[in-house]
C-alpha positions as CSV (number, residue, x, y, z in Angstrom):
1,M,0.2,13.8,18.8
2,T,1.1,11.0,20.6
3,N,5.1,9.6,20.8
4,V,4.9,6.3,18.7
5,D,8.2,4.4,18.1
6,I,9.2,3.9,14.6
7,A,11.8,1.5,13.6
8,P,14.4,2.5,10.9
9,P,14.0,1.7,7.1
10,L,15.4,-1.6,6.5
11,K,16.7,-2.2,3.0
12,F,14.5,-4.0,1.1
13,R,14.9,-8.0,0.3
14,A,13.9,-10.4,-2.4
15,M,11.2,-8.5,-4.4
16,K,8.5,-9.5,-6.8
17,K,6.6,-7.8,-9.6
18,I,2.9,-6.8,-8.7
19,P,0.8,-5.5,-11.3
20,Y,-0.6,-2.8,-9.7
21,S,-0.8,0.4,-12.1
22,D,-1.8,4.1,-11.6
23,E,-2.0,7.7,-12.8
24,F,-1.8,10.5,-10.6
25,S,-2.3,14.2,-10.6
26,A,0.2,16.8,-10.0
27,R,-1.6,17.6,-6.6
28,E,-1.5,13.8,-5.8
29,I,2.2,13.4,-6.6
30,R,2.7,16.3,-4.4
31,A,1.0,14.4,-1.4
32,I,2.8,10.8,-2.7
33,Q,6.2,12.9,-1.9
34,T,5.2,13.7,1.2
35,G,4.9,10.1,2.4
36,I,3.4,8.8,5.6
37,R,5.2,9.1,8.8
38,P,3.1,7.1,11.8
39,S,1.9,9.4,14.4
40,R,-0.5,6.8,16.6
41,N,-0.1,3.4,17.4
42,K,-2.6,2.0,15.1
43,D,-0.1,3.3,12.3
44,R,1.1,0.5,10.4
45,W,3.5,1.9,7.7
46,L,6.2,4.7,7.4
47,I,5.8,5.3,3.9
48,I,9.1,7.1,2.2
49,F,9.4,8.8,-1.1
50,E,13.3,9.0,-2.5
51,K,14.7,8.5,-5.9
52,N,11.3,8.4,-7.3
53,R,10.6,5.5,-5.2
54,L,7.7,5.2,-3.4
55,N,8.7,2.9,-0.3
56,F,6.4,1.3,2.1
57,H,8.1,-0.3,5.2
58,R,6.6,-1.7,8.7
59,A,6.4,1.2,11.0
60,K,7.4,-1.4,13.8
61,T,9.8,-3.4,12.0
62,G,11.2,-1.1,9.7
63,D,10.6,-4.1,6.9
64,G,10.5,-3.1,3.4
65,I,7.4,-4.5,2.1
66,Y,6.3,-2.4,-1.3
67,Q,7.8,-0.5,-3.4
68,I,6.4,1.8,-6.5
69,R,8.3,3.8,-9.2
70,I,6.6,6.8,-10.0
71,K,7.7,8.3,-13.3
72,T,6.2,12.2,-13.4
73,K,5.7,14.4,-16.4
74,R,6.6,17.8,-17.1
75,D,3.2,19.0,-15.7
76,G,3.8,17.2,-12.7
77,S,1.6,14.4,-12.7
78,G,2.8,11.0,-13.2
79,F,1.8,7.5,-13.2
80,V,3.2,3.9,-11.8
81,K,6.2,2.8,-13.9
82,W,6.1,-0.2,-11.8
83,A,5.2,-2.1,-8.7
84,K,7.2,-4.4,-6.3
85,G,6.4,-6.7,-3.0
86,C,9.0,-8.3,-0.8
87,K,8.4,-12.2,-1.8
88,D,8.5,-13.3,1.5
89,V,5.1,-11.9,1.9
90,N,2.4,-14.1,1.0
91,V,-0.8,-12.7,0.5
92,I,-3.1,-14.7,-1.5
93,N,-1.9,-14.0,-5.3
94,K,-0.1,-10.6,-6.7
95,R,-3.4,-9.4,-8.4
96,Y,-5.0,-9.3,-5.0
97,E,-1.3,-7.4,-3.5
98,A,-2.2,-5.0,-6.3
99,E,-5.7,-3.9,-4.9
100,I,-3.9,-3.7,-0.6
101,L,-1.2,-1.7,-2.6
102,A,-4.2,0.4,-4.4
103,F,-6.1,0.8,-1.5
104,L,-3.1,1.4,0.8
105,V,-2.1,4.6,-2.1
106,S,-5.6,5.8,-2.1
107,N,-6.4,5.7,1.5
108,L,-3.4,6.4,3.2
109,I,-1.4,8.3,1.1
110,L,-4.3,10.5,-0.8
111,D,-7.1,10.6,1.9
112,G,-9.6,8.6,0.0
113,D,-12.4,6.6,0.7
114,V,-12.3,3.2,-0.9
115,P,-13.5,0.1,0.8
116,F,-10.6,-2.2,1.8
117,P,-10.6,-5.1,-1.0
118,R,-10.9,-8.3,1.6
119,H,-10.7,-11.8,-0.2
120,K,-13.1,-14.1,0.6
121,S,-11.3,-16.9,1.3
122,L,-9.8,-14.8,4.5
123,E,-10.7,-15.9,7.7
124,E,-11.1,-13.6,10.8
125,S,-12.4,-14.1,14.3
126,R,-13.9,-10.4,14.3
127,P,-14.9,-8.4,11.3
128,G,-12.4,-5.8,10.1
129,E,-9.3,-8.0,11.9
130,F,-7.1,-8.6,8.5
131,Q,-8.0,-5.0,7.4
132,F,-6.8,-3.4,10.9
133,E,-3.6,-5.7,11.1
134,L,-2.7,-4.8,7.9
135,A,-3.6,-1.2,7.5
136,G,-4.5,0.0,11.1
137,T,-7.9,1.0,9.3
138,D,-11.2,0.5,9.6
139,Y,-13.0,1.6,6.4
140,P,-16.3,-0.4,5.0
141,E,-14.9,-3.8,2.8
142,E,-15.6,-5.2,-0.3
143,I,-15.5,-8.8,-0.8
144,I,-13.7,-9.9,-3.6
145,D,-12.3,-13.2,-5.3
146,N,-10.0,-14.6,-7.8
147,R,-12.7,-14.3,-10.6
148,K,-13.1,-10.4,-9.9
149,L,-9.3,-10.2,-9.4
150,K,-9.0,-11.9,-13.2
151,Q,-11.1,-9.3,-14.5
152,L,-9.7,-6.6,-12.9
153,Y,-5.9,-7.4,-13.8
154,K,-6.0,-9.0,-17.1
């Protein structure tokens, strides 16, 4: 494990609601509660679970970008009560941000293997550039557009 500079988490600024919802098993809730601490220079996120909130901070700046309120059930499973994103972050639209958040939770925290949702309007100088800058990952990508997002988030 390399020595990585991590900025201290900063407070969240003005937030907007994001239409992200999900349900988690008890095992997944335990993984969520563990969070993520960057261990490599390519790691982009410091993810901390506290007070039933999963907080996503940019590792290098400490900026609070996403926050998810998790409600746990008696059996240890849980679900997303609400999700919010920093108003200063403009990523196409709220539906697309929900897809980004689903990718981050699935692949960074729960060790999933879902394709990265790359919006067709994003222009890149090289394939995978946006994904790497956002998440530090190189998963296969699925091209999505606003029509598909509207179907997913009615």
